[in-house]
ROVEXDO-216780 format. One record per residue (C-alpha): residue in one letter; x, y, z. Coordinates in steps of 0.001 Angstrom, whole numbers, plus 500000, padded with zeros to 6 digits. Each point is the difference from the previous one (the first is absolute). Example, Ala and Ser with C-alpha at 12.3 -4.5 7.8 and 13.67 -1.06 7.14 Angstrom:
# ROVEXDO-216780
A512300495500507800
S501370503440499340
***
This chain:
# ROVEXDO-216780
M479290518075516751
A500278501790496665
D498922503625499805
A500166500192496194
S498673497955497110
L500504499339496297
K497188499356497529
L500312497886496879
K499193501632496678
V496650499148498499
N501263498577496705
V503110498196501248
R499908496223500455
S502483499805502840
R501492496625500935
V499405500856503643
L496328499150499460
Q501095496433499214
G502188499779503096
H503318501424498839
P501598502023502835
W501278502925497883
V498429503156498615
F501833502252497536
A499817503779499905
N498080500044496712
E497256497827501504
V498754502513502587
E497943503153499572
A502421502128502016
L503046499525502174
A499933500676503728
P502169502844501332
E503721499270500440
A499490500222503756
H498554496480499788
D503074498516498306
G501154496989501982
E496730499754501914
V496849497869499818
V497363501125497515
E496641498410499265
L499016498951496487
R496465500280498621
D498436498932496739
R498197502391497655
T496784499708502068
G501825500868503228
R499992496428501339
F502910499233502339
I502503497555498439
G502840499918502494
S502787501718501934
G503413500440498456
I503245501911500125
Y500219503119497843
N502779501814498169
S499199502757497515
K503608499895498705
S499697496390498822
Q498199498681496913
I498499497427502359
V498191502505502193
W498148497461502156
R500922496537501292
R497449498021501950
L500601499170503639
S496563498599500724
R496441499832498742
D499056501364503438
R500751503328501616
V503401499698501689
T502687502176501558
L503624499462498970
D501430500041503489
A502242497767502108
A497134497618500737
Y499199499529496297
I503660499444499072
R500587497537502826
A496849498030499159
A500961499825496307
L503489498775500914
E498586497414502402
R497765498638497250
A502855499930497500
I502313498143502385
A497249497567500995
R499385499126496326
R503650498961499792
G499934497717503016
G500417502520502814
P503117501510501598
A503193498004499476
A503630500878500627
N502082497950497575
V498032500277496778
N500364501673496632
R496732501218498525
R497990502909498675
L498054501451502912
V498039502739498243
W498937500263496357
S498457503437499549
E496280500100499097
S499731496237500476
D500623500616503713
D497958503220500366
L503129502178500175
P500244501642496551
G503578500692498980
V501631498028502819
V502221496997499294
A501793498224502845
D502351496996499794
Q501323498092502992
F503499498537500022
G500357498318503358
D500324502741502607
T499963502827497435
V496996501480498200
V500471502072496842
V497208502459499205
Q499216501970496849
I497425502800500225
Q498709501385496715
T496957502113500930
L499807503377501711
A497440498990502619
M502065497045501160
D503194502026499871
K498437502542502374
R499337497121502393
A503341498236499534
A500937500289503661
I496729498368501089
L500464497249497431
V503596499293501011
E499256499845503717
A497017497699499464
L502095497701497792
A502771499906502605
E497558499098502754
L498106497385498019
T503046498256498505
G502636500555502680
A502382501128497242
A503450501084501149
E500121502529497164
I497657501534497468
I501445501480496823
L498025502589498056
R500933499558496333
N498191503102498772
D502233500367496961
A497718498681497237
T499479502583497252
I496248499303500064
R499890502172503138
R500515503051497803
L496536499402498530
E498644500740503477
G502240503039500474
L502192498161502499
P503792500184500422
L502301497011499579
E501772498933503169
V501210497009501997
S500012499791503790
T499832497547502899
R497899499949503148
S503118499989502169
G501751502725498034
R502976497690499492
A501156498526496694
W498983496380499395
E503182498086499299
P499894497473497101
R500217496408501196
W499466496357499105
H496407498934500420
A498393496570499542
I497098499679497540
D498653496557499061
G503177498156500894
F502468502419498396
D502049502835501438
Y499676503271498069
W502017503143500523
L497235502557500535
D500263503752499926
L496469500858501049
Q500704503706500325
N501572500527496575
G499158496966497839
Q497283499789497348
K496364500485501095
T499758498652503559
G503296498109499701
F498919496609498661
Y497256498775497645
L497857497945502359
D497286499570497372
Q501949497310498084
R500789497726502935
E497412497357499063
Q501217500043496407
H503600499303501035
A498824496665501398
A497587499346497120
V502798500317497454
A502590498150502076
K497933496816500037
H500614499736496224
A503742500756500160
K501675496723500959
G502533498955497372
K499049502928497738
R501937502817498390
V498379503085501522
L500165503628498888
D498704502653502422
A499451503171497951
F499565503334501835
C501316498156503047
N500384502968502389
Q501489498438503173
G499863496530498442
S497125498406501915
F498699497803497160
A503564498944499211
L500824499163503613
H496876497884500449
A500604498188496698
A503613499264500901
R499092498580503401
A497279497901498353
G502668498227497961
A500183501876496709
A502926498890497832
V500905503548498911
V498671503321501277
K500623503431498531
G498509503334501015
L499817503148497864
D499325503599500958
S501006503358498554
A500690501459503467
F503581499401501094
D499143500496503681
A497292497324499770
I502385497562498337
N502678500633502612
Q497451499378502737
A498747496827498298
K503568498685499879
A500458500779503684
N496698498300500857
A501002496871498087
A503376499867501756
R498431500559503424
N497540497153499456
G502481497613498419
V498139499463496732
A501498499862496520
A498621502684497683
E501551502328497459
F498860503612499603
E500600502469497196
A499246503722499681
V498446500358496562
N496948501307498154
V497676496988499830
F498665500830496529
D503555500291498714
Y500986496747501692
F497310498000498233
G500913501629496709
A503703499199500324
K499626496441501340
R497728498447497378
D501800496633500070
E499578499669503770
T497085497911501294
W498485499709503461
D497606497579501700
L498415502608502260
I499891503772499538
V498619502516502497
L498882503402498700
D499251502403502862
P500515503461498471
P499268503368501584
P496684501595498958
F500187501042496350
A496630501782500252
K500271502568502780
S497009501879498581
K496986499136497875
S501421502062497134
A503132497815500002
L498050496739499738
E500114499588496218
G503779500260499903
A500282497779503062
L497983497256498331
R502420500004497086
G502915499793502414
Y498484497106501963
K499220498119496795
E503535500406498648
L501508498927503317
N497840496889500262
L500582499184496336
R503771500047500499
A499707497868503123
M497792497422498271
K502526499715497176
A502759499439502569
L498221497080501678
A500744496381499189
P496934497986498882
G497862499283503051
G501663502812501928
L498189502174502519
L499487503757499930
A499020501739503244
T498910503457498870
Y498621502857502091
T498783503570499758
C499774502424502914
S498069502786498257
H496395500484501119
H499285501626496627
M500517496614498355
Q497036497746500675
D499974496229499627
A498303500038496598
E502727502283498673
L502759497824501438
R498371496908498500
G499838501779496647
V503683500890500206
L500939496391500744
A497767498651497233
G501581502386497507
A503509499045501122
A499175496291499739
A498627500432496475
D503050501962498853
A502362497484501618
K498069497167498326
R499938498132503296
K497202498086501717
V499541501679503381
Q497875498615502835
V499147501418503420
V501534498017502861
E499097502421502768
F498205503325500447
C501942502422502206
H498802502866502150
Q500989502341502798
P499813498350503461
A497182500305502514
D501858502604502062
H499599502311496969
P496166499730499945
V498075501000496880
L496814502051500142
V497657498609497358
T498661503513499370
M503495501479499585
P502081498584497124
E502958502155501099
S500381497906503161
E500886497011497812
Y503357500541498348
L502002496747500048
R498978497177497691
G501730497426497895
Y500169496491498595
I502237496965500124
L499884498684496438
R501200496861498241
V501552500862496651
D500173497078497565
***
């Protein structure tokens, strides 16, 4: 149990009182001693009423992250029980699946993200308390999943906000060799130890299929294509022409290799997407996918990001043939749905096109959203008809 506590300031309206799991340093009367960094600390309101147990780090702006509304100990039993619940929510243990196993606060393990790729689990740890218990976490994951290997991708720069080093390691101590791996009927060359994030963007799997069902006989442009998943699915669905764009040469090379491996016809080009739309104004498409990286990595960057998203969607709308479809996404949790809708409405007005919603898009169920934590919801989008 916790042997220290934090108390909310009298005049601060903290979101934690409405169920949000975070408390910032400027919301508490005083910080606990550094000796409690990475340990469980209780939180109390201004009257001294117990609010919950959470992990503490005086070096982070987010000094407290809720574990439970009860008094708990962050030990092996807690971690195992949280993992068991997370795995059960996703259908239980399974060997040959690709899925997100743990999604941070949504699964009562703040700062822990774990993705399963068949017999390999890739883990990111972004909080001090969980980092101190990494060995317990890894061994529990290995036991509960039967994973042949667990890769710790602790190289995200966000770790520096918790005072943590950047490093990559494996449970076995051996390097994980890149290999072909099947995901939703396609072979992808995965480098889980050195690729982006946890090695593959599992959050867009449902959208690959959602877009592909509109692709037959269409001219399809997959912008910000990364490894080419939207393009591959569209090509196999019978698209007449498929082209993928990305500014990263390594991503384009991998997309080409993936297309060749799977025997589908798709062209890929390394280019700045904004520049491409500007230079190809006479080129029209029947279906365009916009899946850019997050433009708003902080709240202060949101205003500029909104301008960027609007310009991008405007250019795409202008490049669509009448009646064409635009599948457009944002993966920034700073950009809420109302702001995305506003961006799309502004782009439609400037393009002088009639734009209707065909489908609302969202992150999949294995990336669960806490209704009291907007930050847990980051992927949203629309499939639009542009007349």
